[in-house]
C-alpha positions as a printed Julia matrix, in Angstrom:
127×3 Matrix{Float64}:
 49.25  52.94   -76.86
 50.09  51.81   -73.36
 52.76  53.69   -71.5
 54.24  53.44   -68.04
 54.38  56.76   -66.24
 57.88  58.2    -66.06
 59.76  57.99   -62.76
 57.35  55.4    -61.38
 58.4   52.1    -59.8
 61.9   51.72   -61.24
 61.2   53.4    -64.57
 63.08  56.31   -66.1
 61.77  59.64   -67.41
 60.36  58.01   -70.56
 58.67  55.23   -68.58
 61.07  52.45   -69.58
 62.75  50.03   -67.18
 66.15  51.72   -66.89
 67.88  53.61   -64.11
 67.84  56.77   -66.22
 67.22  57.94   -69.78
 70.58  58.53   -71.42
 71.36  61.15   -74.06
 72.57  58.34   -76.34
 72.82  54.54   -76.31
 74.99  52.15   -78.29
 72.21  49.54   -78.43
 68.45  49.96   -78.09
 66.26  46.91   -77.42
 62.56  47.14   -78.29
 60.0   44.5    -77.42
 57.22  43.35   -75.13
 57.2   41.83   -71.65
 59.97  39.4    -72.58
 62.3   42.33   -73.32
 61.0   44.26   -70.33
 62.07  41.31   -68.19
 58.79  40.27   -66.63
 59.41  38.06   -63.57
 63.06  39.13   -63.5
 64.91  41.87   -61.71
 65.76  44.79   -64.0
 69.46  43.91   -63.9
 68.59  40.35   -65.01
 66.52  41.35   -68.07
 68.21  40.24   -71.28
 68.94  43.82   -72.46
 70.7   44.54   -69.16
 72.69  41.31   -69.36
 73.6   42.12   -72.97
 75.02  45.46   -71.83
 77.0   43.76   -69.06
 78.42  41.16   -71.44
 79.34  43.67   -74.15
 80.48  46.4    -71.8
 78.4   48.95   -73.68
 75.33  51.08   -73.12
 72.07  49.25   -73.77
 68.71  50.96   -73.38
 65.71  48.72   -72.68
 62.54  49.91   -74.43
 60.51  46.8    -73.66
 56.96  47.19   -72.35
 54.42  44.45   -71.79
 51.33  44.14   -73.99
 52.99  45.81   -76.96
 53.39  44.3    -80.38
 55.18  44.98   -83.68
 53.14  48.05   -84.63
 54.01  49.67   -81.31
 57.66  48.6    -81.75
 57.73  50.51   -85.04
 56.18  53.55   -83.38
 58.73  53.48   -80.53
 61.56  53.1    -83.03
 60.41  56.04   -85.14
 59.51  58.41   -82.3
 61.8   57.64   -79.37
 64.61  55.19   -80.12
 66.04  57.37   -82.9
 66.54  60.18   -80.39
 69.2   58.03   -78.66
 71.21  57.68   -81.9
 71.85  53.95   -81.4
 74.43  52.07   -83.44
 72.33  48.9    -83.16
 68.59  48.41   -82.68
 67.33  44.99   -81.65
 63.64  44.33   -82.16
 62.67  41.32   -80.06
 59.87  39.56   -81.88
 58.16  37.04   -79.58
 56.44  34.33   -81.61
 54.24  33.45   -78.63
 51.92  36.42   -79.22
 53.37  39.1    -81.51
 51.64  37.83   -84.65
 48.28  38.03   -82.89
 49.2   41.4    -81.38
 49.93  42.94   -84.77
 46.75  41.47   -86.26
 44.63  42.83   -83.41
 46.35  46.22   -83.5
 45.63  46.88   -87.17
 42.13  45.4    -87.14
 40.79  46.62   -83.81
 42.67  49.81   -82.91
 41.85  52.93   -84.93
 45.29  54.4    -84.17
 47.03  51.6    -86.09
 44.37  50.68   -88.65
 46.21  52.36   -91.54
 48.86  49.63   -91.3
 46.19  47.06   -92.17
 45.46  48.55   -95.58
 47.49  46.18   -97.72
 45.36  46.63  -100.78
 42.87  44.41  -102.5
 43.48  40.67  -102.54
 41.92  38.76  -105.42
 40.42  35.66  -103.79
 40.48  33.79  -107.1
 44.28  33.76  -107.07
 44.22  31.42  -104.1
 41.23  29.38  -105.19
 39.05  30.7   -102.38
 35.31  30.88  -102.87
């Protein structure tokens, strides 16, 4: 599970791209580099712009190279601590399907999510 060190290079105490970690947030945005705002200034990331447009607190929990399994982990372990009214999970079709496949098949920390039970190959006509 990749993590950015807290208080490094424009990141807050939790290692997310925010000025500071609040006690609570109205909206939490979870995702990968697209949510993080790669190639954009922090104030121009879409979660930051969303907060500006809505006039509400938005906490950006985007980190590059994460996928849906990590999003679930962040939601369960960190996002809930901010008591958000809304959680937006940004699913990027460009790589998130592959990320989740690789996470459950290749990473022992997430492999339990890959146990979907037995699939009878005859149902689908596979040999």
